N, C-alpha and C positions, 0 to 999 in steps of 0.2 A: 678254072683259071689255072694256068701253069706258071710256076716261078722258075726262072732259069738260074742255075747255080753253075758258075764257071769253074772248071777243074784247072789244075796247074798247066795242063797242055790245052791251048785254045781250041784244038780240033775236037775235043771231047766235051760234051755237055751232059749234065744230069738234070733231068726234069723232075720236079717234085710237085705233086698236086696239093693245092691249098684247099682245105675243107673248112673255111670260115663261113659263118652265116650269122645274120642278125635275127634269125628266127629260132625259137626254142620250142621243145616238145615237153609237155607236162603229162605224166601218166599217173594212174591210181587216184584220180580226183573223185570226190564225192559225187554221187549221181544227183545231188540236190544243189550243187554249186550254181550260182548265177553268174552272168556275164559281168555284172558290177563287182561281185566279190573277187572274181578272177583278176579283173583289171586293178582293183584296189591292192590286192596282194602283191602284184608284180610291178606296179607303177613306181615304187620306191627306188628302182634300179635304173630308171631312165625313161625317155619318151617312148611311149608305146604307139606304134603306127596302126597295129591291128591285133585284136585278141579274139580268138574264136574257140568256143567249146564245140566239139564235134558231137552232133546229135544223130539219133536214129532217124532215117528218112521217113519211116512209117509212123512211129509213135512221137517223134520230136523230143524224146527224152535224151539227156546227156549220156554219152557212151563211157564217160570216165576219163577222157583225155582231151587235151586242148593244145592250141598253138598260140604263141605270143610273138609278135614281130616287133622288134625294137628299131629305133632310128640308126643305131650303130652296132657293130660287132662287139665293141667293148662293153656296152650296156648289157648285151645278151650274155656275155661271159660272166659279168658281175652277178646277174640273176641266177645263172646256173650254179655258181659257187655258193651263193647265199641261200638258195631255196631247195637244192637237192637234199632229200632226206629230212625235210621239215614236215610238220603236221599242219594241214589246212582242213577245217571242217571236220576234225576228228580222224582224218586219214593221213597216213604217211605217204607223201608224194615223191616222185622221182622226176628230176628235171635234167634235160640234156639238150645239146645243140641239135636242131632238127636236121635230119638227113634229107638230101635232095630226092625228089620223086624219081623213081627209076624211069629211064627212057624206054618207051614202049616200041621204039623203032619204026613208028608209023610215019615219020618224016615230015 
């Protein structure tokens, strides 16, 4: 999504990319965390639409990171500010706004 900022001369426009998202990325999670524990830890900051722990395809064990999708960007920002650098399950976690998937150009 692009935001248009008008300069003093109407013929020139500056386009700034908005990188807002309601999805957050959590890294350095315990390999023993459950879906319920993840949801409980992050539900205090807003309505969670989806919470998923990423698991190994073969062993089905957690890989140590997860994504949480909130109902709004504001709730996601609150969660990042409150939870980044906290301990959950004995591990220091890092929380940030999730970056969009890179476009593979496949069309």
